[in-house]
C-alpha positions, 0 to 999 in steps of 0.5 A: 315087555313080558319077555323083559320081565321074565328075563329080569326075574330069571337074572334076579333069581340066579343072582340070589342063588349064587349069592348064598352058594359057598365059593369054596371050602377049607380043608385042614391037614393036621400035622400032629399025628405025623410028628416025628415022620420025615419026607425025602428020598426015602419016602413021603408022608400023606395026610388025609384032610378034614373033608375026609376025601382029600389027601395031601402028600408031602415029599422032596427029591433033595438028598437026605442030610446025614444023620436025619430021616429025610430032607424035611421032618414033622416035629414039635414047635416047642415054642420057637415060632409063636405064629405057628401051630403045635407041629411044624414041617421043617428042613431041619435047619438046612438051606436050599431044600425044596418041598413038594406037595401034591393033592388027590384032587384039584384045589383052587387055593392054599394057605399056611403059616411059615418061618424063615431061618434068617435069625434076627432078620439079618437080610433086612426083610427080604425073607421070601417064600416062593410057591410054584404050582404044577400049572405054572403059577408063581406066588410069593410071600414075605416073612417079617420079624416080630417078637420071635428070633426068626421072621414069620409070615402067612402064605395064602392064595385062593380063587386061582385056576385048579392045580394038583401040586406045587413046590415050596422054596425059601430065600433070604437076601437072594440066597437059599434059606431054610423052610418051616411051615405049619397050619396047612389048609387047601381050598377046593371048588364046591359044586353048586347044590342040586337045588340050584340046578333044579331052580335054574332048570325050572326057570329055563323051562318057564322061559322056553314055554313063554317064548313058545306061547308068544 
């Protein structure tokens, strides 16, 4: 009976500890300081996250359209997208561009707002953003038309297997579309606090002593 009581106490303590431990932490990447910079065959743009440790690097292997600094450019929203933040990263109105994002350390989720170039939602609600991680995960989100000229949406995944990079493409009615994103965040796994491991270790030691004494 004492073994059973000890086991139940250990399980309850563990459950209470894990209940208060955070499962993840959001890292925000501010686009404002890099407004005016471009990514493409000429180079990439790296942004240090709000955690002060994780860097997100934005790049593209697509050819740079004539007259532009890159396949994608950070620039002001200008009130075009009411659901997106002050600074957006866009494919400059060109369709079929692929955006790549890599992280300096593994993440388990990502979220951002995005917009389609399908003016007036001409494709009838089939404006789809596709994200593919370097581990092979494929995830999609759909933009819908609201009060703005262009359909907008939110992409969000969390709690998936760790990944270090992904690509983004957009389509409308099955055809390549433009890509615009903003309000970029990633989610990294948070290790359990040292106090948790001390608690678990102490309970384990007590359990071993009780078993030895019996």
